[in-house]
Structures are given as C-alpha cells and as structure tokens.
N, C-alpha and C positions, 0 to 999 in steps of 0.2 A: 216521337212526336208528343210534346206535352199537351194533353187534352183536358178541358174543363167544361162542365155542363152548367149553363145558366138557366134557371127555371122562373117563368113568369105566370101570373094568374091571367086567366081569360074569362070573358062573359060568354054566354051561350051564342052559338053562330048566328050571325045577322044575315048571312047570304048562303044559299044552297044547304040549308040544314038537312033536308030530305035526302040529298045526295050524300052527305057525311053519314047519315044513319045507314044508307044503303052500303057504303064502303066499310062500316064497322061490321055489319052482318056478313057481307061477302068475305071479308078478311078472317072473321071467325070460323066461317064455314071452310075456308081454305086451310086454316090451321088445323081443324079436326080432320081434313082429308090428308094432310101430311102426316098426321098421327096414324091414320088408317094405313097408309103406304108403309110407315116404319114398322107397324105391328106385323103386317103380312111379310115384310122382308125378314124380320126376326124369326117368324114362324117357319118360313121356308129354310133358313139357315139351320135353325134347330132340327128340322126333319132330316136335312142332308147329313148333319153331324151324327145324329142319333141312329141313322140307318147303317153306320160304319160297323163292321163286325167287332171291332175293338171296343166300341161304345155301347153296343146292345145290351150285354149283361149288367153293365153298371147303371145304364139309365133305367132298366127294368127294376133293378134292386132299389134304386132311389125313389122311383115312383111308388114301389110297394111300401117302403119305409115311411114315406110321406103320407100315404093313405092311412097307414096304422096310427101314426101321430094325430092326424086329423080326427080319426075316429075316437081315440082316447081323449082328446081335448073336448070333443062334443059330449062325451059321457061325463067328464068332470063338470062342464058347464051346466049339465042337466041336474047333477046332484047339487051344485051350488044354487041353482035357481029353486029347487025343492027345499033346501035347507036354509035358504036366504042368508048364507055366510059363505066364506071362502073354505069350502070343505072338499077333501079328495082323499082317497084311500092311499096308504103308503105304497101299495103295489102299483097303482095307477101312476103315481108320481115317479116311481123308480122306473117303470116301463118307458114313460115319456123321456126321462133323462138318458136312458140307455139308447133309445131309438134316435134321439137328437144328436147324441155323440156319434152314432153310426152314420147318420146323415151328413154330419160335418166331414167325416173321413171320406165318404163317397163323393161329396162336392169337391174336396181337394183332388181326389184321384181323376175325377171327370175333367177338371180343369187342366191337369197336366197332360192327360190324353188328348184333349181337344187341340192343344198346340201341335201335336204330332199329326193328328187327322187333318187339321186344316191345311197343312202343306200338301197332303195327298189328294185332297178334293179341291184344290184352289181353283181349277177352271169352273166348277160348278158354283163355288161361292161368287166368283167374279161375274158369272152370268146373272145370278140373283141380284147382285149389286147394280149391274148395268140396267136390268129391268126396272128396278126401283127408280134409278135416275131418269130413265125415259118416261116412267110414270109421272114423276114430279114435273118434268118439263111439259108434259101434256096437260096436267091439271093447271099449271101456271098459266098456259096459253088461253085457257077457258075460264079462269076464275073471275075475271071481270074487276080485278082490283088494280088500282094504279100501282105502278112499278115500285115507288118509294115505300108504299105500304106493304106490299107483299113481300119485300125484303125483310121487313121486320118479323113476319111470320116465319120466314124461311130460316133466319138466324136463330129464332127460338127453337125451331124443329132440329136445327143442327146441333144445338146445345143439348137438347133432350136425347138426341141419338147417341151422344157420347157418354151418356149415363148408363150404369149397368141395369138399372130397373127400367122396365118398359114405360114408355110415355102413356099418358091417360088422356081421354077425350075431356073436353071442358064444356060446361053448359053455357048457354047464352044468358047473360045477366045484364046486358046493356053496356058493359064497359067495352072501350075500343080505342084504337089508335089509327091515325093517319100520319103519314110521314113523307118528306122529300129529302133527297140526298143530292148534294151538289158535287158533281164529279171532280172539278178542279178546285172547288172551295170558292166561297164568296167573301171578299173583303168586307169588313164592317160597313164601309160607306155604301157598298152595293145593296144593302138591305133597303135603302131609300131611293133606289133606281128602278129600272124597268126589267129586272131579272124575271125570267119566265118560270121560276119555281117558288120564290118566296119574296114577299115585299112587306115593307112597314110604310104605311101612307105618309106620316108626318115625321120629319126629322126633329129630334128633341135636342134643344140646346144644352151644352154641357153645364151652363149656369144653373139649370133646373136642379141639378143633383148637389149644388153647393149649399150646404146648411146655413152658411153665414150670409148668403145673398138672397136665397129664396125661402120664404116662410114654408112651414110644413103643409099648410092647407093648400098653398099655391103649388107646391111640388106634387101633391097627390092629384091635383087637377091637370097639371101640365104634362105629366108623364104618361097620360092616358092617350092611346092612339088606336090605330086599327092594324091588325095583322091579316095579310092575305096570303094564302097557301093554294098551290095547284093541287087539285084532288082528281084530275082527270083531263081528257082531251076531247075535242070536238072538231073534226076536219083539221087535225094538227094544230089547233089553237087552244091555249090553256083554258081549263075550266076552274074558276076560282071559288074558294070559300073564304069568308071573312068572319073575324071575331074582334071584339073589343079587347085590347091588351093593356095591362098596367106594367110598364117597364120601369119598376121601382129602382133599378139600379142600371148604370150604364154598362154596356158591353165594352170590354177593354180596347184600347186603341191598338191596332196591329193585329187583332184577332181575326181569324178566317173561319167563317161558318161552313161546317161540313155537313151537318144533319140537323133538320128541324123536325120535331115530333109533336103533334098535338094529341092529347089523351083525354079521355073522359072516364071519370070513376064516380061510382055511386056515393053520394054524401049520406042520404037517408032514403026514405021511401018516396019522397017527392023531388028531391034536389040532386043535382050533379056537381061535381067538381070538374072544371075544365082548366088544364094546364098546358103550357108549351115549353118544350126543353130545346135549347140551342146548344148543340155540341160544337165547341170551338177548338181550333187549333191555335194555341197560344205561343208557338215557337218565336214569332217576331214581336211578341209583346215586351214591353219595357218591364223588367222585374221591379217588384215593389221595393222601395227604400227600407232598409232594416236599421233601426237605431242601433248605435254601438254602445250605448250607456243608458242607464235609467232603471227604474224598478218595474218589474212586471207584476208582482203581487206581494 
C-alpha cells in the first residue's frame, strides 16, 4: 500500500482547547506508565535469567568487572578535574582497557548462554510477558485518553520495546499529539461530509490551487478553512475540537485518509507550532505524468 503524508499548518485551537490540553497531559502520563511496565518486565526477565545456575558465575563476574571499571573511571575523572586536563596514569589506562576487553568477552558468553537458558525457563518468561500485557490492558482502560491518541503512545512503546537499550521516562514539556484512525479509510470527498472522526468545514475549489487562474493573495485567503477532529465522546456522541487550517496544497484525487494526527511543538518560550498530518493511502491515485524528454539541470 503506497502511503504518503501531507502536513498542513494550524492555528491554535478555537474549540475545546482545555480538553486538548488534558488529552496531551493524560497521553504523556500513559506513555510513561507504559515505560514503567516495560522496565519492570525487563527487570523480571533479567532476574529469571540471572538466577539460572549456568548464568550465576558469569553474571557475578560481569558485575564485578563493571564495578572495577566504574571505580577506575571515577579515579581518572578526579585526576582530570584536579589537573584541569586529560590526565591518567598508564597503569589506570591499561587496567581499564584490560577490564573492558574481559567485559566484552563476558557479554558475548552471556548472550550465547541466554539463548540456551531461555528455552529451559520459557514458561516463566511467558508468564512475565502475559503479566505485562494484562497490566497494559488495565492501564489503557483507565488512562482517560481517546483511543486514536492512545494508539500513538502504544505504537511508540512497542518500538521502544524492540530496542536493546531500556526505554526512558520523558518529562512533560507541553508537546503533545491527538489523533484519529479511520478503520476502513475515508475517501477525500468524505472530509467535507459528516464523518464522526474528522471533518473539514469548507470544501476548497480546485481552481484555488491553479496559479494561472487565482492570484497568490487570493489563494492564501481561499485555502484557509476549519479542521474538526474528534477527541472524545459524551453519551456516545463525538466531542469535537477545532483549529484553523491552511490547506496550501490539495489532497490528491483518489487518496484515502487513514490517520489524522494533530501535534503541538514548542516554538520558543511563549509560542507553539501546531501541525496536522494526513496519512493517505494513494493506491487509487492517478500517477503523475513524467516527461519523456527535456533537460532537468
């Protein structure tokens, strides 16, 4: 499925700004909760693996080697701070190099042994995984975030879970995203209809984008309209937020809207950037005509 993302500028929200702010904060809290769940899952997995008799001596030696390396580096840093230059004795440098080489060998050996141990303790590992999945479902149910938005946070958490390094908690700085996902997709013309997830209030005539017909100043005025996005529900009815949108280029004919995401990013100490991204399925779009001759450069 060929996918393309169109991005447009937004003004600050005109309707339900407080509710948008609440969604930003709740989704940030939910993201950190997913990080906590993943860190606990990894901790339990490491404990099960490290407790195996085949792993104990290697894990113990690796911990001891790492402690020695940390101690030596602290000594070197203290010397550098006192001398105000990159100074270290040859013995310290040699010891760090030797210990680092040993730590590398231990990591390789532990990695090979973990593959064998994992098969033996698979029921315990599966139980830890099931517990983490159950915890995620419980937190999702009480997070208070609209489903299109919490799916963004879960996708980011899934991506972090596949990385070798553990995920990190993020501080709240005001940035945020709200999103809707259209299950079966929404044709371009549906944006100007009565869809219950996303709406654009005024349909923009195609002539607005024709540089030969419409002057630049008129184009900039005529392609401004209002974006409405569902950010919650009340008695099964949509709760809408609204932004002014500058649709400076037309969505391709035949495109199907799959996901719409509004984001806020800090511009400076007093201003924000608001943007919206339309994720489009362009399978049925007419391909652009390519010239068969001429000079490119």
